C-alpha positions as CSV (number, residue, x, y, z in Angstrom):
1,X,-14.4,-3.0,-83.5
2,X,-14.7,0.3,-81.4
3,X,-11.0,0.7,-81.2
4,X,-10.5,0.6,-84.8
5,X,-13.2,3.2,-85.3
6,X,-11.3,5.5,-83.0
7,X,-8.1,4.9,-84.7
8,X,-9.7,5.6,-88.2
9,X,-11.3,8.9,-86.7
10,X,-7.8,9.9,-85.3
11,X,-6.3,9.4,-88.7
12,X,-8.9,11.1,-90.5
13,X,-8.6,14.2,-88.1
14,X,-4.8,14.2,-88.4
15,X,-5.0,14.0,-92.2
16,X,-7.5,17.0,-92.3
17,X,-5.1,18.8,-89.8
18,X,-2.1,18.4,-92.0
19,X,-0.7,16.0,-89.3
20,X,-0.3,13.2,-91.8
21,X,1.7,15.1,-94.5
22,X,5.3,14.7,-94.8
23,X,7.3,18.0,-95.5
24,X,10.0,17.8,-98.2
25,X,13.4,17.2,-96.6
26,X,15.5,20.3,-96.2
27,X,18.6,20.4,-98.6
28,X,21.9,19.6,-96.8
29,X,25.3,20.8,-97.8
30,X,28.2,19.2,-96.1
31,X,31.5,20.9,-96.8
32,X,34.9,19.4,-95.8
33,X,37.3,22.1,-94.5
34,X,40.8,21.5,-93.7
35,X,42.5,24.0,-91.3
36,X,46.4,24.3,-91.6
37,X,49.1,26.9,-91.4
38,X,48.0,29.2,-92.7
39,X,45.1,28.4,-95.0
40,X,41.5,27.0,-95.3
41,X,40.7,24.3,-97.9
42,X,38.4,25.3,-99.3
43,X,38.3,28.9,-98.5
44,X,35.2,29.9,-100.3
45,X,31.9,28.3,-99.5
46,X,28.8,29.0,-101.4
47,X,25.6,28.3,-99.7
48,X,21.8,28.9,-100.5
49,X,19.3,30.7,-98.4
50,X,17.4,28.1,-96.3
51,X,19.8,25.2,-96.8
52,X,21.1,23.3,-93.9
53,X,25.0,23.3,-93.8
54,X,27.3,21.1,-92.0
55,X,31.0,22.2,-91.9
56,X,33.2,19.4,-91.2
57,X,36.3,21.0,-89.7
58,X,39.4,19.0,-89.4
59,X,42.7,20.7,-87.9
60,X,45.3,19.0,-90.1
61,X,48.1,21.0,-88.4
62,X,50.4,18.9,-86.1
63,X,51.7,21.7,-84.1
64,X,49.1,24.5,-84.0
65,X,45.4,25.2,-83.1
66,X,43.2,26.7,-85.7
67,X,39.7,27.9,-85.9
68,X,37.1,29.5,-87.9
69,X,35.2,32.8,-87.0
70,X,32.9,34.9,-88.8
71,X,30.4,37.8,-88.1
72,X,27.9,35.6,-90.1
73,X,27.9,33.0,-87.3
74,X,26.3,35.5,-85.0
75,X,23.4,35.8,-87.4
76,X,22.5,32.0,-87.5
77,X,22.0,29.4,-84.7
78,X,25.0,27.4,-84.6
79,X,25.4,23.5,-83.3
80,X,28.8,22.5,-82.7
81,X,29.6,18.8,-82.2
82,X,33.0,17.4,-81.6
83,X,36.5,18.3,-80.2
84,X,36.1,22.2,-80.3
85,X,35.9,25.2,-78.2
86,X,33.3,27.9,-78.9
87,X,34.3,31.3,-78.1
88,X,33.9,35.0,-79.2
89,X,36.5,37.2,-80.8
90,X,37.3,40.5,-79.8
91,X,35.4,42.1,-82.7
92,X,32.3,39.9,-81.3
93,X,32.4,37.2,-84.0
94,X,31.6,33.7,-83.0
95,X,34.5,31.2,-83.3
96,X,35.2,27.6,-83.3
97,X,38.7,26.6,-82.4
98,X,40.2,22.9,-82.7
99,X,43.6,21.7,-81.1
100,X,46.0,20.0,-83.4
101,X,44.6,16.9,-85.1
102,X,41.0,17.5,-83.8
103,X,37.7,17.3,-85.7
104,X,34.4,19.0,-85.2
105,X,31.2,19.9,-87.1
106,X,29.4,23.2,-87.3
107,X,25.8,23.0,-88.4
108,X,23.4,25.8,-89.3
109,X,20.6,26.9,-91.6
110,X,21.8,29.4,-94.1
111,X,19.9,32.6,-93.7
112,X,20.2,36.0,-95.3
113,X,21.7,36.7,-98.7
114,X,25.0,38.3,-99.1
115,X,28.8,37.7,-98.6
116,X,30.7,37.4,-95.4
117,X,34.3,36.9,-94.4
118,X,35.8,34.1,-92.2
119,X,39.3,33.9,-90.7
120,X,41.3,31.9,-88.3
121,X,41.0,33.7,-85.0
122,X,44.0,32.0,-83.4
123,X,47.1,34.7,-82.8
124,X,48.2,36.2,-86.2
125,X,46.9,33.5,-88.4
126,X,44.5,35.7,-90.3
127,X,47.4,38.2,-91.2
128,X,49.3,35.1,-92.5
129,X,46.6,34.5,-94.9
130,X,44.2,32.2,-93.1
131,X,41.1,33.8,-94.4
132,X,38.1,33.0,-96.6
133,X,34.6,33.9,-97.5
134,X,31.3,32.5,-97.6
135,X,28.4,33.6,-100.1
136,X,24.7,33.0,-99.3
137,X,22.6,33.0,-102.7
138,X,18.8,33.0,-102.8
139,X,17.2,29.6,-102.6
140,X,17.3,27.9,-105.8
141,X,19.7,30.4,-107.4
142,X,22.3,29.0,-109.7
143,X,25.1,31.5,-110.3
144,X,26.3,29.4,-113.4
145,X,23.3,29.7,-115.3
């Protein structure tokens, strides 16, 4: 009986202090990205401020390494999982590079509104057209309305 009273008291204190409430799940956007000579598919990512993003990268090229680099990646905390090498370009952009046929995930929470370029940082791939952009809209904004 005494243990039951302690449990009830602990539950009540937890609820009063907000420990028993469940926060709403953070929205997640999963974007599958194919990297191949010399393009990204898709090459435009539309995100929302505060949204958790998972880029599922796949190097679909049988011969060449490819990657993704952006100045935006330096403004958010990246978590990289899978067969990828993290690096920094000469311009100071964080990059993720995959060897042929490899896959990886890049996860972050979109922060800060605006638009940023991304490129393939390998050799001359960007000058060959392997470029794109990401746009971060305000939370809840619908550009089509």
